[in-house]
C-alpha positions in Angstrom: -129.6 11.5 145.5 -132.1 8.8 144.5 -129.3 7.0 142.6 -127.3 7.1 145.9 -130.2 5.6 147.8 -131.4 2.9 145.4 -128.2 2.0 143.4 -125.3 2.3 145.8 -122.6 1.3 143.4 -123.5 3.9 140.8 -124.5 6.3 143.5 -121.0 6.1 145.0 -119.5 7.5 141.8 -122.1 10.1 141.4 -121.8 11.5 144.9 -119.2 14.0 143.8 -121.5 15.3 141.1 -124.5 15.9 143.4 -123.8 19.6 143.7 -123.6 20.2 140.0 -127.3 20.6 139.2 -127.5 23.3 141.9 -124.3 25.0 140.6 -125.6 25.1 137.0 -129.1 26.2 138.0 -127.7 29.0 140.1 -125.4 30.3 137.3 -128.3 30.2 134.8 -131.2 31.4 136.9 -129.8 33.3 139.9 -129.8 32.7 143.7 -133.5 33.4 144.4 -134.8 30.8 141.9 -132.1 28.3 143.0 -133.3 28.5 146.6 -136.8 27.5 145.3 -135.1 24.7 143.3 -133.4 23.6 146.6 -136.6 23.5 148.5 -138.3 21.4 145.8 -135.3 19.0 145.9 -135.7 18.7 149.7 -139.4 17.8 149.2 -138.6 15.3 146.5 -136.0 13.7 148.8 -138.6 13.3 151.5 -141.2 11.9 149.1 -139.0 9.4 147.2 -136.1 9.0 149.6 -135.8 8.7 153.3 -134.9 11.0 156.2 -131.3 9.5 156.0 -130.8 11.2 152.6 -132.2 14.6 153.6 -128.9 15.9 155.3 -126.9 14.9 152.2 -129.3 16.9 150.0 -128.9 19.9 152.2 -125.1 19.6 152.1 -124.8 19.4 148.3 -127.7 21.8 147.7 -126.3 24.6 149.9 -122.7 24.1 148.7 -123.8 24.0 145.1 -125.7 27.3 145.4 -122.7 29.0 147.0 -120.4 27.8 144.2 -122.9 28.7 141.6 -123.2 32.2 143.0 -119.4 32.7 143.0 -119.3 31.5 139.4 -122.1 34.0 138.5 -120.1 36.8 140.1 -117.1 35.8 137.9 -114.8 35.0 140.8 -111.4 33.5 140.2 -111.3 29.7 140.2 -109.3 29.5 143.4 -111.7 31.9 145.1 -114.5 29.6 144.0 -112.6 26.7 145.4 -112.1 28.5 148.7 -115.8 29.5 149.0 -116.9 26.0 148.0 -114.6 24.4 150.6 -116.0 26.7 153.4 -119.6 26.0 152.3 -119.1 22.2 152.2 -117.3 22.2 155.5 -120.0 24.2 157.3 -122.7 22.1 155.5 -121.0 18.8 156.8 -121.2 20.2 160.3 -124.8 21.0 159.7 -125.3 17.4 158.6 -123.9 16.2 161.9 -126.4 18.3 163.7 -129.4 17.3 161.5 -128.5 13.6 161.8 -128.6 13.9 165.6 -131.9 15.7 165.5 -133.7 13.8 162.7 -132.4 10.3 163.3 -131.4 10.5 166.9 -127.9 9.4 165.9 -124.8 11.1 167.3 -122.3 10.6 164.5 -119.3 11.6 166.6 -120.3 9.1 169.3 -120.8 6.4 166.6 -117.4 7.2 165.1 -115.8 6.9 168.5 -117.5 3.5 169.1 -116.4 2.3 165.6 -112.8 3.3 166.2 -112.7 1.7 169.7 -114.2 -1.5 168.1 -111.4 -1.4 165.5 -108.8 -1.4 168.2 -110.3 -4.6 169.7 -110.5 -6.2 166.3 -106.9 -5.3 165.6 -105.7 -6.8 168.9 -107.8 -10.0 168.4 -106.4 -10.4 164.8 -102.8 -10.1 166.0 -103.5 -12.6 168.8 -105.1 -15.0 166.3 -102.0 -14.9 164.2 -99.9 -16.0 167.2 -98.4 -12.6 167.8 -97.8 -11.3 171.3 -99.6 -8.0 172.0 -98.0 -5.9 174.7 -99.6 -3.2 176.7 -97.3 -0.7 175.0 -98.5 -1.7 171.5 -102.1 -1.3 172.6 -101.4 2.1 174.1 -99.7 3.2 170.8 -102.7 2.0 168.9 -105.1 3.8 171.2 -103.0 7.0 170.9 -103.2 6.8 167.1 -107.0 6.5 167.3 -107.2 9.4 169.8 -105.1 11.6 167.4 -107.5 10.6 164.6 -110.4 11.8 166.7 -108.7 15.1 167.5 -108.1 15.7 163.7 -111.7 15.3 162.8 -112.1 19.1 162.1 -109.2 18.9 159.6 -110.7 15.8 158.0 -114.0 17.6 157.5 -112.2 20.5 155.8 -110.2 18.1 153.6 -113.5 16.4 152.6 -114.8 19.9 151.8 -111.8 20.6 149.6 -112.3 17.3 147.7 -116.0 17.8 147.2 -115.6 21.5 146.2 -112.8 20.7 143.7 -114.6 17.9 141.9 -118.0 19.7 142.0 -116.3 22.7 140.5 -114.4 20.6 137.9 -117.5 18.8 136.7 -119.7 21.9 136.8 -117.2 24.0 134.8 -117.2 21.4 132.1 -121.0 21.4 131.9 -121.3 25.2 131.9 -118.7 25.5 129.1 -120.8 23.2 127.0 -123.8 25.5 127.8 -121.7 28.4 126.3 -121.0 30.0 129.7 -117.7 31.8 130.0 -115.9 30.0 132.8 -112.3 30.8 133.8 -110.0 27.8 133.7 -107.9 26.7 136.6 -104.4 28.3 136.4 -101.5 25.8 136.0 -100.5 24.2 139.3 -97.0 25.6 138.9 -98.5 29.1 139.2 -100.0 28.4 142.6 -98.6 30.9 145.1 -99.8 30.9 148.7 -99.9 34.3 150.6 -96.6 35.0 152.4 -98.7 35.3 155.6 -98.9 31.5 155.6 -95.3 31.3 156.7 -95.9 33.5 159.7 -99.0 31.5 160.7 -96.8 28.3 160.3 -94.1 29.7 162.6 -96.6 30.9 165.2 -98.4 27.5 165.4 -95.0 25.8 165.4 -93.9 27.9 168.5 -97.3 27.2 170.2 -96.8 23.5 169.7 -93.5 23.5 171.8 -93.7 21.4 175.0 -93.1 24.6 177.1 -96.7 25.7 176.5 -97.9 22.3 177.7 -101.6 22.6 176.6 -103.7 19.9 178.3 -104.4 17.0 175.9 -108.0 17.1 174.7 -108.4 20.8 175.5 -109.7 23.3 172.9 -106.2 24.9 172.4 -104.5 21.5 172.1 -107.0 20.3 169.4 -106.9 23.7 167.6 -103.1 23.8 167.4 -102.9 20.2 166.3 -105.4 20.8 163.5 -103.8 24.1 162.5 -100.3 22.6 162.5 -101.4 19.7 160.2 -103.3 22.0 157.9 -100.4 24.5 157.6 -97.9 21.6 157.0 -100.1 20.4 154.1 -100.3 24.0 152.7 -96.5 24.4 152.9 -96.0 21.0 151.1 -98.5 22.1 148.5 -96.3 25.2 147.9 -93.3 22.9 147.7 -94.9 20.7 145.0 -96.0 23.8 143.1 -92.4 25.1 143.1 -91.1 21.7 141.8 -93.6 22.0 138.9 -92.6 25.6 138.3 -88.8 24.8 138.4 -89.3 21.9 136.0 -91.3 24.1 133.6 -88.7 27.0 133.7 -85.9 24.6 133.0 -87.8 22.9 130.1 -87.8 19.4 131.7 -90.2 16.7 130.7 -93.7 17.0 132.3 -93.3 13.5 133.7 -90.4 14.5 136.0 -92.4 16.6 138.5 -95.2 14.0 138.4 -92.7 11.2 139.3 -91.1 13.4 142.0 -94.6 13.9 143.5 -95.4 10.2 143.5 -92.0 9.4 145.1 -92.5 12.0 147.8 -95.6 10.2 149.0 -93.7 6.9 149.0 -90.5 8.2 150.7 -91.2 10.2 153.9 -87.7 11.8 153.7 -88.4 13.3 150.3 -91.8 14.6 151.6 -89.9 16.5 154.4 -87.6 18.0 151.7 -90.7 19.2 149.8 -92.0 20.8 152.9 -88.7 22.6 153.5 -88.7 23.7 149.9 -92.2 25.1 150.3 -91.0 27.1 153.4 -88.0 28.5 151.5 -90.1 29.4 148.5 -92.6 31.3 150.7 -90.0 33.0 152.8 -87.4 33.9 150.1 -89.4 33.9 146.8 -87.3 31.3 145.0 -89.3 31.7 141.9 -88.3 35.3 141.4 -84.7 34.4 142.0 -84.9 31.6 139.4 -86.5 34.0 136.9 -83.7 36.5 137.4 -81.1 33.8 136.9 -82.7 32.7 133.7 -82.7 36.2 132.3 
């Protein structure tokens, strides 16, 4: 945390490793002693850092203890990832609250102001380049920014996934060097989401139909928008996993599914195909059918 404060360039790269000391300490010494370690870390942050860095210490400390506890209980890697994601997401929400209380800064309001300012800057830039800016273009830009605001819960969860994944990855490497028995991540091709995901996807898809007409900005509108985006991402993840599985079963080069994945993010049409593939795999268990054909 002190690196993050005094050496921003190095600190930026070390941010994803901030939870690792808490993870390792919890695995080696248990939760009770790790809580004491966490309290000492908070005091050191206050003594040598600033109030600004205190919420960050809390985020990575709490999340690290949760991940370390799950490792200590010998949970599967994906279970650890899920637990870490939940811990990070809740901790980030706690950080928003603490930032408001300790620094008298409303991060949500500041973000809204920054986004609104970005609209003005974009319009001014287009005008300075001699382009005509119509009211319709401004409205489209404002709608994009508004949608971005609505998707803040999803972005927090995605940030939680990224932090949990890299924290887990780095911590596992350290723990293995310390002679701890840590289960490796299963190959990506073996990733299988629960079949219930397809039903959640269909329910949210139906609720998003115009006939329900939830008021924009309402709780239900924001909830359905975030759930729809999250489930679409999960279904695409299933689709990519199937592509890797299919390539492995057919004995294709490892580069082929990697190239397909890269192309999918470049070509939107291909990404839609991957999503459909994920839905079919979830609903009809394509992997089992491929396995039967190969036999």
